[in-house]
C-alpha positions in Angstrom: 44.7 -10.3 -20.4 45.2 -6.9 -21.9 46.3 -8.0 -25.4 48.0 -10.6 -27.5 51.2 -10.7 -29.5 50.9 -12.3 -32.8 53.3 -13.6 -35.4 55.2 -10.9 -37.3 55.8 -11.6 -41.0 59.3 -10.2 -41.8 58.5 -10.1 -45.5 56.5 -7.0 -44.8 59.8 -5.2 -44.0 60.8 -5.7 -47.7 57.7 -4.0 -49.0 58.4 -1.0 -51.2 57.0 0.7 -54.4 58.8 -1.9 -56.6 57.9 -4.8 -54.3 54.2 -4.2 -53.6 52.0 -6.2 -51.2 48.3 -6.2 -50.8 47.1 -5.2 -47.4 45.0 -7.7 -45.4 41.6 -6.9 -44.0 41.0 -7.5 -40.3 37.4 -8.4 -39.8 37.8 -10.0 -36.4 39.6 -7.0 -34.9 38.5 -4.3 -32.6 40.3 -1.0 -33.1 39.8 1.5 -30.2 39.9 5.2 -30.9 39.7 7.3 -27.8 39.7 11.1 -28.1 41.7 13.2 -25.7 38.6 14.4 -23.9 37.3 10.8 -23.5 40.6 9.7 -21.8 39.8 9.4 -18.0 43.3 10.3 -16.9 43.5 13.4 -19.0 40.0 14.4 -17.9 41.0 14.0 -14.2 44.2 16.1 -14.8 42.2 18.8 -16.6 39.8 19.0 -13.6 42.8 19.4 -11.3 44.3 22.3 -13.4 47.6 20.4 -13.6 48.3 21.6 -17.2 46.9 23.6 -20.0 47.7 21.3 -23.0 46.8 17.6 -23.2 47.4 15.0 -25.9 47.1 11.3 -26.3 49.9 9.0 -27.7 48.2 9.0 -31.1 48.2 12.8 -31.3 51.8 13.1 -30.1 53.0 10.5 -32.6 51.2 12.2 -35.4 52.8 15.6 -34.5 56.2 14.0 -34.2 56.0 12.5 -37.7 54.6 15.6 -39.3 57.2 17.5 -41.5 
């Protein structure tokens, strides 16, 4: 199994500066952070000279959200 889908608490949608909510700590979670150069697919494409610019989904989403 690649992952699991857990219950989504809809009260989080109503969180705002006037309706604050303390964030929960996840002690039993593994968060994976793979750099662009560690990604095996990007590494293979770089070796094949298929492109000159590479980015992971995390980098692209950060750039898209930047003002």
